[in-house]
TORMISE-5236 format. One record per residue (C-alpha): residue number from 1; x, y, z. Coordinates in nm, 4 decimals, always signed. Layout:
BEGIN
rec k=NUM; x=X; y=Y; z=Z
...
This chain:
BEGIN
rec k=1; x=-2.7478; y=+5.4942; z=-4.4384
rec k=2; x=-2.7878; y=+5.6253; z=-4.0573
rec k=3; x=-2.5990; y=+5.4716; z=-3.8666
rec k=4; x=-2.5529; y=+5.6593; z=-3.5815
rec k=5; x=-2.8972; y=+5.7926; z=-3.4699
rec k=6; x=-2.9419; y=+5.6332; z=-3.1426
rec k=7; x=-3.3195; y=+5.5976; z=-3.1506
rec k=8; x=-3.4321; y=+5.2392; z=-3.2052
rec k=9; x=-3.8487; y=+5.3168; z=-3.1928
rec k=10; x=-3.8621; y=+5.2661; z=-3.5407
rec k=11; x=-3.6421; y=+4.9607; z=-3.6082
rec k=12; x=-3.6354; y=+4.6172; z=-3.6156
rec k=13; x=-3.4912; y=+4.3589; z=-3.4040
rec k=14; x=-3.2539; y=+4.0951; z=-3.5998
rec k=15; x=-3.4990; y=+3.8093; z=-3.4865
rec k=16; x=-3.8280; y=+4.0466; z=-3.6383
rec k=17; x=-3.6453; y=+4.1106; z=-3.9305
rec k=18; x=-3.5259; y=+3.7808; z=-4.0176
rec k=19; x=-3.9134; y=+3.7163; z=-3.9406
rec k=20; x=-4.0066; y=+3.9429; z=-4.1717
rec k=21; x=-3.7903; y=+3.8826; z=-4.4913
rec k=22; x=-3.7358; y=+3.4744; z=-4.4516
rec k=23; x=-3.3855; y=+3.5134; z=-4.4005
rec k=24; x=-3.2056; y=+3.3135; z=-4.0644
rec k=25; x=-3.0806; y=+3.5859; z=-3.8275
rec k=26; x=-2.7311; y=+3.3867; z=-3.8965
rec k=27; x=-2.7323; y=+3.5142; z=-4.2442
rec k=28; x=-2.8260; y=+3.8360; z=-4.1866
rec k=29; x=-2.5078; y=+3.8923; z=-3.9789
rec k=30; x=-2.3269; y=+3.7335; z=-4.2786
rec k=31; x=-2.4111; y=+3.9401; z=-4.5339
rec k=32; x=-2.3291; y=+4.2489; z=-4.2692
rec k=33; x=-2.0051; y=+4.1241; z=-4.2508
rec k=34; x=-1.9938; y=+4.1302; z=-4.6085
rec k=35; x=-2.1107; y=+4.4552; z=-4.6944
rec k=36; x=-2.3817; y=+4.3754; z=-4.8912
rec k=37; x=-2.6936; y=+4.4096; z=-4.6392
rec k=38; x=-2.5839; y=+4.6890; z=-4.3623
rec k=39; x=-2.8306; y=+4.7059; z=-4.0240
rec k=40; x=-2.9566; y=+5.0307; z=-3.9919
rec k=41; x=-2.8087; y=+5.0621; z=-3.6556
rec k=42; x=-2.5421; y=+4.8318; z=-3.4162
rec k=43; x=-2.6149; y=+4.8700; z=-3.0646
rec k=44; x=-2.2366; y=+4.9976; z=-2.9508
rec k=45; x=-2.2669; y=+4.8221; z=-2.6286
rec k=46; x=-2.4174; y=+4.4547; z=-2.6992
rec k=47; x=-2.3901; y=+4.4333; z=-3.0879
rec k=48; x=-2.7403; y=+4.4152; z=-3.1681
rec k=49; x=-2.8461; y=+4.4839; z=-3.4688
rec k=50; x=-3.1282; y=+4.6868; z=-3.6110
rec k=51; x=-3.3103; y=+4.7285; z=-3.9324
rec k=52; x=-3.5279; y=+4.9929; z=-4.1113
rec k=53; x=-3.8615; y=+4.8167; z=-4.2175
rec k=54; x=-3.7906; y=+5.0097; z=-4.5447
rec k=55; x=-3.4710; y=+4.7819; z=-4.5800
rec k=56; x=-3.7007; y=+4.4529; z=-4.6711
rec k=57; x=-3.6934; y=+4.5360; z=-5.0552
rec k=58; x=-3.3613; y=+4.5158; z=-5.0985
rec k=59; x=-3.3338; y=+4.1820; z=-4.8538
rec k=60; x=-3.6290; y=+4.0438; z=-5.0110
rec k=61; x=-3.4477; y=+4.0559; z=-5.3429
rec k=62; x=-3.1291; y=+3.9591; z=-5.2064
rec k=63; x=-3.2855; y=+3.6320; z=-5.0629
rec k=64; x=-3.4395; y=+3.5686; z=-5.4010
rec k=65; x=-3.1238; y=+3.5896; z=-5.5937
rec k=66; x=-2.9653; y=+3.3983; z=-5.3703
rec k=67; x=-3.2421; y=+3.1146; z=-5.4114
rec k=68; x=-3.1508; y=+3.1303; z=-5.7688
rec k=69; x=-2.7596; y=+3.0557; z=-5.7319
rec k=70; x=-2.6740; y=+3.4064; z=-5.7758
rec k=71; x=-2.2856; y=+3.4342; z=-5.6443
rec k=72; x=-2.2516; y=+3.7199; z=-5.3771
rec k=73; x=-1.9885; y=+3.9329; z=-5.5837
rec k=74; x=-2.2354; y=+3.8971; z=-5.8505
rec k=75; x=-2.5256; y=+3.9938; z=-5.6132
rec k=76; x=-2.3645; y=+4.3445; z=-5.4941
rec k=77; x=-2.3402; y=+4.4098; z=-5.8988
rec k=78; x=-2.7487; y=+4.3543; z=-5.9100
rec k=79; x=-2.8325; y=+4.5441; z=-5.5921
rec k=80; x=-2.5479; y=+4.8277; z=-5.6071
rec k=81; x=-2.4351; y=+4.8106; z=-5.9764
rec k=82; x=-2.5706; y=+5.0206; z=-6.3197
rec k=83; x=-2.8479; y=+4.9054; z=-6.4689
rec k=84; x=-2.6121; y=+4.7182; z=-6.7559
rec k=85; x=-2.4289; y=+4.6009; z=-6.5201
rec k=86; x=-2.6812; y=+4.3733; z=-6.3529
rec k=87; x=-2.8352; y=+4.3059; z=-6.6698
rec k=88; x=-2.5638; y=+4.1470; z=-6.7613
rec k=89; x=-2.5002; y=+3.9674; z=-6.4749
rec k=90; x=-2.8752; y=+3.8360; z=-6.4735
rec k=91; x=-2.8525; y=+3.6906; z=-6.8262
rec k=92; x=-2.4686; y=+3.5532; z=-6.7979
rec k=93; x=-2.6500; y=+3.3642; z=-6.4748
rec k=94; x=-2.9599; y=+3.2385; z=-6.6665
rec k=95; x=-2.7330; y=+3.0640; z=-6.9452
rec k=96; x=-2.5509; y=+2.8867; z=-6.7030
rec k=97; x=-2.8239; y=+2.8209; z=-6.4842
rec k=98; x=-2.9931; y=+2.6082; z=-6.7994
rec k=99; x=-2.6648; y=+2.4907; z=-6.8815
rec k=100; x=-2.6230; y=+2.2804; z=-6.5637
rec k=101; x=-2.9815; y=+2.1883; z=-6.5928
rec k=102; x=-2.9387; y=+2.0737; z=-6.9384
rec k=103; x=-2.6627; y=+1.8501; z=-6.7624
rec k=104; x=-2.8080; y=+1.7432; z=-6.4683
rec k=105; x=-3.1132; y=+1.6214; z=-6.6773
rec k=106; x=-2.8875; y=+1.3989; z=-6.8835
rec k=107; x=-2.6995; y=+1.2713; z=-6.5675
rec k=108; x=-3.0290; y=+1.1584; z=-6.3759
rec k=109; x=-3.1871; y=+1.0265; z=-6.7120
rec k=110; x=-2.9097; y=+0.7741; z=-6.7278
rec k=111; x=-2.8829; y=+0.6701; z=-6.4104
rec k=112; x=-3.2794; y=+0.6146; z=-6.3973
rec k=113; x=-3.2125; y=+0.3691; z=-6.7089
rec k=114; x=-2.9177; y=+0.2031; z=-6.5173
rec k=115; x=-3.1309; y=+0.1458; z=-6.2050
rec k=116; x=-3.1763; y=-0.2495; z=-6.1795
rec k=117; x=-3.3655; y=-0.2811; z=-5.8412
rec k=118; x=-3.5407; y=-0.0737; z=-5.5888
rec k=119; x=-3.2527; y=-0.0944; z=-5.3072
rec k=120; x=-3.4650; y=-0.0351; z=-5.0260
rec k=121; x=-3.2532; y=-0.3040; z=-4.8340
rec k=122; x=-3.0103; y=-0.2052; z=-4.5564
rec k=123; x=-2.7813; y=-0.3894; z=-4.7596
rec k=124; x=-2.4787; y=-0.4278; z=-4.4754
rec k=125; x=-2.6557; y=-0.6874; z=-4.2323
rec k=126; x=-2.6085; y=-0.4745; z=-3.9478
rec k=127; x=-2.9958; y=-0.3677; z=-3.8531
rec k=128; x=-3.0169; y=-0.4696; z=-3.5015
rec k=129; x=-3.3242; y=-0.4993; z=-3.3010
rec k=130; x=-3.4133; y=-0.1583; z=-3.1405
rec k=131; x=-3.5874; y=-0.3702; z=-2.8424
rec k=132; x=-3.3218; y=-0.5981; z=-2.7729
rec k=133; x=-3.1402; y=-0.3337; z=-2.6633
rec k=134; x=-3.3492; y=-0.1808; z=-2.4612
rec k=135; x=-3.3203; y=-0.1873; z=-2.0787
rec k=136; x=-2.9873; y=-0.3124; z=-2.1281
rec k=137; x=-2.8030; y=-0.0155; z=-2.0069
rec k=138; x=-2.9004; y=+0.0382; z=-1.6084
rec k=139; x=-2.7075; y=+0.3317; z=-1.5772
rec k=140; x=-2.8024; y=+0.7120; z=-1.6558
rec k=141; x=-2.8007; y=+0.7848; z=-1.9983
rec k=142; x=-2.8093; y=+1.0409; z=-2.2305
rec k=143; x=-3.0927; y=+1.0239; z=-2.5314
rec k=144; x=-3.1089; y=+1.2785; z=-2.8296
rec k=145; x=-3.3126; y=+1.3150; z=-3.1221
rec k=146; x=-3.1696; y=+1.4451; z=-3.4602
rec k=147; x=-3.2957; y=+1.4756; z=-3.8279
rec k=148; x=-3.1211; y=+1.1324; z=-4.0158
rec k=149; x=-3.0422; y=+1.3619; z=-4.2847
rec k=150; x=-2.8804; y=+1.6393; z=-4.0985
rec k=151; x=-2.6701; y=+1.4142; z=-3.8720
rec k=152; x=-2.5712; y=+1.2183; z=-4.1956
rec k=153; x=-2.4507; y=+1.5893; z=-4.3620
rec k=154; x=-2.2630; y=+1.6748; z=-4.0151
rec k=155; x=-2.0613; y=+1.3765; z=-4.0494
rec k=156; x=-1.9798; y=+1.4065; z=-4.4316
rec k=157; x=-1.8611; y=+1.7838; z=-4.3516
rec k=158; x=-1.6192; y=+1.7207; z=-4.0259
rec k=159; x=-1.5031; y=+1.4082; z=-4.1149
rec k=160; x=-1.2181; y=+1.5127; z=-4.3800
rec k=161; x=-1.1189; y=+1.7112; z=-4.1217
rec k=162; x=-0.9727; y=+1.4077; z=-3.8939
rec k=163; x=-0.6177; y=+1.3652; z=-3.8843
rec k=164; x=-0.4415; y=+1.0009; z=-3.9830
rec k=165; x=-0.1108; y=+1.0335; z=-3.7835
rec k=166; x=-0.0987; y=+0.7179; z=-3.5774
rec k=167; x=+0.0866; y=+0.8824; z=-3.2714
rec k=168; x=-0.2286; y=+1.0310; z=-3.2067
rec k=169; x=-0.4701; y=+0.7955; z=-3.2634
rec k=170; x=-0.7612; y=+1.0316; z=-3.0866
rec k=171; x=-0.6880; y=+1.3020; z=-3.4327
rec k=172; x=-0.8698; y=+1.0195; z=-3.6523
rec k=173; x=-1.2155; y=+1.0325; z=-3.4571
rec k=174; x=-1.4981; y=+1.2778; z=-3.4112
rec k=175; x=-1.5390; y=+1.4271; z=-3.1020
rec k=176; x=-1.9425; y=+1.4620; z=-3.0245
rec k=177; x=-2.0407; y=+1.7121; z=-2.7670
rec k=178; x=-2.4300; y=+1.6553; z=-2.6116
rec k=179; x=-2.5082; y=+1.9300; z=-2.3846
rec k=180; x=-2.8504; y=+2.0923; z=-2.3069
rec k=181; x=-2.9939; y=+2.2251; z=-2.6401
rec k=182; x=-2.7239; y=+2.1447; z=-2.8902
rec k=183; x=-2.4848; y=+1.8856; z=-3.0092
rec k=184; x=-2.1656; y=+1.9864; z=-3.1486
rec k=185; x=-1.9186; y=+1.7611; z=-3.3810
rec k=186; x=-1.5745; y=+1.8480; z=-3.4195
rec k=187; x=-1.2714; y=+1.6834; z=-3.6037
rec k=188; x=-0.9192; y=+1.8727; z=-3.6458
rec k=189; x=-0.5828; y=+1.7282; z=-3.7899
rec k=190; x=-0.4077; y=+2.0454; z=-3.6394
rec k=191; x=-0.4001; y=+2.2032; z=-3.9555
rec k=192; x=-0.7416; y=+2.2432; z=-4.0400
rec k=193; x=-1.0408; y=+2.2278; z=-3.8097
rec k=194; x=-1.4058; y=+2.1892; z=-3.8552
rec k=195; x=-1.7063; y=+2.2055; z=-3.6251
rec k=196; x=-2.0713; y=+2.1683; z=-3.6938
rec k=197; x=-2.3714; y=+2.2611; z=-3.4185
rec k=198; x=-2.6860; y=+2.0791; z=-3.4623
rec k=199; x=-3.0113; y=+2.1565; z=-3.2805
rec k=200; x=-3.1999; y=+1.8436; z=-3.1160
rec k=201; x=-3.5371; y=+1.7911; z=-3.2496
rec k=202; x=-3.6328; y=+1.7817; z=-2.9100
rec k=203; x=-3.5165; y=+1.8270; z=-2.5581
rec k=204; x=-3.1692; y=+1.6318; z=-2.4467
rec k=205; x=-3.2845; y=+1.3871; z=-2.1994
rec k=206; x=-2.9800; y=+1.2794; z=-1.9408
rec k=207; x=-2.6666; y=+1.4059; z=-1.8631
rec k=208; x=-2.3978; y=+1.6255; z=-2.0726
rec k=209; x=-2.1713; y=+1.3609; z=-2.2797
rec k=210; x=-1.8726; y=+1.3814; z=-2.5275
rec k=211; x=-1.7931; y=+1.0960; z=-2.6968
rec k=212; x=-1.4992; y=+1.0288; z=-2.9337
rec k=213; x=-1.6071; y=+0.8561; z=-3.2863
rec k=214; x=-1.3913; y=+0.6513; z=-3.4987
rec k=215; x=-1.4267; y=+0.8581; z=-3.8187
rec k=216; x=-1.3358; y=+0.5742; z=-4.0676
rec k=217; x=-1.7016; y=+0.4367; z=-3.9890
rec k=218; x=-1.8799; y=+0.7716; z=-3.9699
rec k=219; x=-1.9461; y=+0.7678; z=-4.3863
rec k=220; x=-2.1502; y=+0.4233; z=-4.3244
rec k=221; x=-2.3054; y=+0.5069; z=-4.0581
rec k=222; x=-2.3960; y=+0.8291; z=-4.2220
rec k=223; x=-2.5387; y=+0.6639; z=-4.5039
rec k=224; x=-2.7570; y=+0.4523; z=-4.3186
rec k=225; x=-2.8957; y=+0.7559; z=-4.1008
rec k=226; x=-2.9657; y=+0.9374; z=-4.3830
rec k=227; x=-3.2149; y=+0.6784; z=-4.4863
rec k=228; x=-3.4500; y=+0.7814; z=-4.1188
rec k=229; x=-3.6461; y=+1.0291; z=-4.1204
rec k=230; x=-3.5279; y=+1.0837; z=-3.7415
rec k=231; x=-3.2638; y=+0.9164; z=-3.5135
rec k=232; x=-3.1869; y=+0.9317; z=-3.1529
rec k=233; x=-2.8610; y=+0.8568; z=-3.0245
rec k=234; x=-2.8583; y=+0.6408; z=-2.7027
rec k=235; x=-2.5413; y=+0.7362; z=-2.5194
rec k=236; x=-2.3928; y=+0.5544; z=-2.1409
rec k=237; x=-2.1150; y=+0.5450; z=-1.9638
rec k=238; x=-2.0231; y=+0.2362; z=-2.1671
rec k=239; x=-2.0805; y=+0.3012; z=-2.5298
rec k=240; x=-2.3726; y=+0.4707; z=-2.7534
rec k=241; x=-2.6470; y=+0.3377; z=-3.0301
rec k=242; x=-2.7726; y=+0.5302; z=-3.2831
rec k=243; x=-3.1146; y=+0.4275; z=-3.3112
rec k=244; x=-3.4016; y=+0.4956; z=-3.5906
rec k=245; x=-3.5978; y=+0.7012; z=-3.4028
rec k=246; x=-3.9689; y=+0.5584; z=-3.5730
rec k=247; x=-3.8639; y=+0.1877; z=-3.6284
rec k=248; x=-3.6951; y=-0.0980; z=-3.4870
rec k=249; x=-3.3105; y=-0.0619; z=-3.6472
rec k=250; x=-3.0349; y=+0.0835; z=-3.4894
rec k=251; x=-2.6401; y=+0.1070; z=-3.5430
rec k=252; x=-2.3855; y=+0.0622; z=-3.2990
rec k=253; x=-2.1604; y=+0.3672; z=-3.2774
rec k=254; x=-1.7913; y=+0.3384; z=-3.2773
rec k=255; x=-1.6883; y=+0.4792; z=-2.9609
rec k=256; x=-1.3278; y=+0.5165; z=-2.9211
rec k=257; x=-1.0808; y=+0.6198; z=-2.5679
rec k=258; x=-0.8436; y=+0.9407; z=-2.5701
rec k=259; x=-0.7797; y=+1.3152; z=-2.5105
rec k=260; x=-0.8951; y=+1.5470; z=-2.7686
rec k=261; x=-0.7618; y=+1.8797; z=-2.8165
rec k=262; x=-0.8991; y=+2.1655; z=-2.6374
rec k=263; x=-1.0554; y=+2.3128; z=-2.9456
rec k=264; x=-1.2612; y=+2.5658; z=-2.7287
rec k=265; x=-0.9827; y=+2.7035; z=-2.6052
rec k=266; x=-0.7871; y=+2.7497; z=-2.9270
rec k=267; x=-1.1280; y=+2.8913; z=-3.0854
rec k=268; x=-1.1628; y=+3.1657; z=-2.7974
rec k=269; x=-0.8094; y=+3.2679; z=-2.8190
rec k=270; x=-0.8706; y=+3.3642; z=-3.2314
rec k=271; x=-0.7801; y=+3.7190; z=-3.3432
rec k=272; x=-1.0527; y=+3.9100; z=-3.4285
rec k=273; x=-1.0350; y=+3.9278; z=-3.8364
rec k=274; x=-0.9288; y=+4.2032; z=-3.9930
rec k=275; x=-0.9511; y=+4.1159; z=-4.3917
rec k=276; x=-1.2624; y=+3.9551; z=-4.5288
rec k=277; x=-1.3023; y=+3.7839; z=-4.8709
rec k=278; x=-1.6211; y=+3.6796; z=-5.0014
rec k=279; x=-1.5847; y=+3.4702; z=-5.3383
rec k=280; x=-1.7729; y=+3.1987; z=-5.5394
rec k=281; x=-1.7021; y=+2.8779; z=-5.3973
rec k=282; x=-1.6930; y=+2.6301; z=-5.6803
rec k=283; x=-1.4785; y=+2.9128; z=-5.8573
rec k=284; x=-1.2647; y=+2.9477; z=-5.5975
rec k=285; x=-1.2525; y=+2.5472; z=-5.5320
rec k=286; x=-1.1938; y=+2.4914; z=-5.9619
rec k=287; x=-0.9179; y=+2.7493; z=-5.9075
rec k=288; x=-0.7107; y=+2.5878; z=-5.6140
rec k=289; x=-0.7403; y=+2.2784; z=-5.8179
rec k=290; x=-0.6271; y=+2.4250; z=-6.1229
rec k=291; x=-0.3149; y=+2.4686; z=-5.9901
rec k=292; x=-0.2194; y=+2.0647; z=-5.9434
rec k=293; x=-0.0299; y=+1.9210; z=-5.7452
rec k=294; x=+0.1600; y=+2.1874; z=-5.5260
rec k=295; x=+0.2717; y=+2.2502; z=-5.2042
rec k=296; x=+0.1315; y=+2.5780; z=-5.2008
rec k=297; x=-0.1474; y=+2.8175; z=-5.3574
rec k=298; x=-0.1535; y=+3.1855; z=-5.3134
rec k=299; x=-0.4429; y=+3.3853; z=-5.2571
rec k=300; x=-0.3295; y=+3.7803; z=-5.3767
rec k=301; x=-0.6766; y=+4.0226; z=-5.2684
rec k=302; x=-0.7322; y=+4.3105; z=-5.4580
rec k=303; x=-1.0431; y=+4.5513; z=-5.4442
rec k=304; x=-1.2945; y=+4.3752; z=-5.6101
rec k=305; x=-1.1591; y=+4.0153; z=-5.7414
rec k=306; x=-0.9163; y=+3.7357; z=-5.5600
rec k=307; x=-0.5881; y=+3.5881; z=-5.7893
rec k=308; x=-0.5351; y=+3.2351; z=-5.7172
rec k=309; x=-0.1914; y=+3.0679; z=-5.8490
rec k=310; x=+0.0878; y=+2.8930; z=-5.7974
rec k=311; x=+0.4194; y=+3.1367; z=-5.5856
rec k=312; x=+0.5383; y=+3.2027; z=-5.8912
rec k=313; x=+0.2608; y=+3.4002; z=-6.0723
rec k=314; x=+0.1856; y=+3.1081; z=-6.3034
rec k=315; x=-0.1667; y=+2.9070; z=-6.3267
rec k=316; x=-0.2898; y=+3.2464; z=-6.2326
rec k=317; x=-0.7043; y=+3.3133; z=-6.2431
rec k=318; x=-0.8518; y=+3.6047; z=-6.1314
rec k=319; x=-1.2185; y=+3.5347; z=-5.9630
rec k=320; x=-1.5098; y=+3.8177; z=-5.9146
rec k=321; x=-1.4808; y=+3.9113; z=-5.4926
rec k=322; x=-1.5796; y=+4.1029; z=-5.2295
rec k=323; x=-1.2527; y=+4.2070; z=-5.0707
rec k=324; x=-1.4035; y=+4.4839; z=-4.7867
rec k=325; x=-1.1536; y=+4.7447; z=-4.6312
rec k=326; x=-0.7787; y=+4.6984; z=-4.6606
rec k=327; x=-0.6489; y=+4.3739; z=-4.7648
rec k=328; x=-0.3298; y=+4.1626; z=-4.7201
rec k=329; x=-0.1077; y=+4.1662; z=-5.0008
rec k=330; x=-0.1104; y=+3.7666; z=-5.0578
rec k=331; x=-0.1576; y=+3.4593; z=-4.8402
rec k=332; x=-0.0367; y=+3.0919; z=-4.8936
rec k=333; x=-0.2393; y=+2.7786; z=-4.8056
rec k=334; x=-0.1538; y=+2.3901; z=-4.8885
rec k=335; x=-0.4404; y=+2.2989; z=-5.1345
rec k=336; x=-0.4600; y=+1.9518; z=-5.0019
rec k=337; x=-0.6045; y=+2.1537; z=-4.6818
rec k=338; x=-0.8007; y=+2.4703; z=-4.8662
rec k=339; x=-0.9828; y=+2.1993; z=-5.1226
rec k=340; x=-1.1342; y=+2.0036; z=-4.8662
rec k=341; x=-1.2687; y=+2.2863; z=-4.6811
rec k=342; x=-1.3986; y=+2.4432; z=-4.9328
rec k=343; x=-1.5671; y=+2.0798; z=-5.0593
rec k=344; x=-1.7249; y=+2.0783; z=-4.7724
rec k=345; x=-1.9461; y=+2.4374; z=-4.6943
rec k=346; x=-2.2564; y=+2.4473; z=-4.8900
rec k=347; x=-2.4184; y=+2.7336; z=-5.0699
rec k=348; x=-2.2447; y=+2.9361; z=-5.3420
rec k=349; x=-2.0185; y=+3.1534; z=-5.1647
rec k=350; x=-1.7423; y=+3.1553; z=-4.9216
rec k=351; x=-1.6414; y=+3.3989; z=-4.6528
rec k=352; x=-1.2656; y=+3.3917; z=-4.5321
rec k=353; x=-1.1704; y=+3.5767; z=-4.2333
rec k=354; x=-0.8349; y=+3.6528; z=-4.1827
rec k=355; x=-0.6682; y=+3.7723; z=-3.8881
rec k=356; x=-0.2899; y=+3.7600; z=-4.0442
rec k=357; x=-0.1437; y=+3.5487; z=-4.3011
rec k=358; x=+0.0190; y=+3.3468; z=-4.0116
rec k=359; x=-0.2781; y=+3.2575; z=-3.8136
rec k=360; x=-0.5880; y=+3.0338; z=-3.8810
rec k=361; x=-0.8428; y=+3.1487; z=-4.1241
rec k=362; x=-1.1874; y=+3.0845; z=-4.0977
rec k=363; x=-1.3956; y=+2.9634; z=-4.3624
rec k=364; x=-1.8140; y=+2.9891; z=-4.3580
rec k=365; x=-2.0915; y=+3.0401; z=-4.5482
rec k=366; x=-2.4128; y=+3.2690; z=-4.5110
rec k=367; x=-2.6584; y=+2.9070; z=-4.6112
rec k=368; x=-2.4968; y=+2.7371; z=-4.2892
rec k=369; x=-2.4194; y=+2.9250; z=-4.0261
rec k=370; x=-2.3893; y=+2.6366; z=-3.8231
rec k=371; x=-2.0554; y=+2.4853; z=-3.9970
rec k=372; x=-1.7212; y=+2.6651; z=-3.9269
rec k=373; x=-1.3867; y=+2.5399; z=-4.0686
rec k=374; x=-1.0182; y=+2.6842; z=-3.9640
rec k=375; x=-0.7558; y=+2.6230; z=-4.2086
rec k=376; x=-0.3586; y=+2.7514; z=-4.1181
rec k=377; x=-0.2074; y=+2.9128; z=-4.3963
rec k=378; x=+0.1800; y=+2.8367; z=-4.5022
rec k=379; x=+0.4478; y=+3.0205; z=-4.5616
rec k=380; x=+0.5554; y=+3.2149; z=-4.8459
rec k=381; x=+0.9118; y=+3.2832; z=-4.7468
rec k=382; x=+1.1385; y=+3.3090; z=-5.0439
rec k=383; x=+0.8241; y=+3.3586; z=-5.2958
rec k=384; x=+0.7774; y=+3.6013; z=-5.5539
rec k=385; x=+0.5951; y=+3.8831; z=-5.3964
């Protein structure tokens, strides 16, 4: 692959190539970081990626394998390994999918038999009349329309990162920033940080807003929003309400006061990643949970695997992984912090971007580039190497 040519006459920009092969630009950037689908050329000034038209076959196969749920470490074997290895990987995954399908079918069948009603009522008596509140706010308000399921998913992802320190009640809140073109939901307990960026389905009306929402009420709000095709956040200087866009129902949002940590400064100060680990997310989560109640688990990165264990090497489990470039010998995490970050992520694979073993680690996935989690490592001083 020629990465040095200066000509872009026959190359496609990342947006055009993404449309051609049916992958999001964020996924293409992720696959570049993972070394699975490198661009033909990267502009050294702007960092913009360009692709050759003949790369679309590899990109389409990559997309299909991912849609079939194949972990990224195994996708690389199919794409770049020999035929026997590729066949073995695909046959093993097909058997796994069949087993999961049978289990899921049995679970759904049992749930269907247990249903006793339609469950179409709201159930908690919290629906209110949209029209009754209309016009009550005379000062400038901000209106932003979002998909109901998308907002519910964002609440589900960021709420686990909130803090529970009574001396810092603002850490028990989710920050919602409404600005032109995007909505950011952020939560942190100072040991991890989760951020989800949402795109509104229509232009934001009114001034930019920052809301602090009490996290303990958001699961219920999210469950209500998930039943709506679209919802509208109406935020003013004295509160905020979530409305069903196509109906008359609404929910008051639990607005709090306080000073949220300056997370943007923290993100901009992150050291660029020097090491990357791509691994099957459910397998890593299972390995971390398999270490039991412990203050620390250790990840030891190898050329094509990562080993998860206790600091004394016990309960070790090796997982296939992609570890491009030089890797740190080991890095420690509090499983009570790492496991929820893995739970909140989406997709079959997870990417860990590591600067050093003492700085925040960025956790993200190709399937949802709009969701990012930062997790602080823990010290392994005194633990056997």
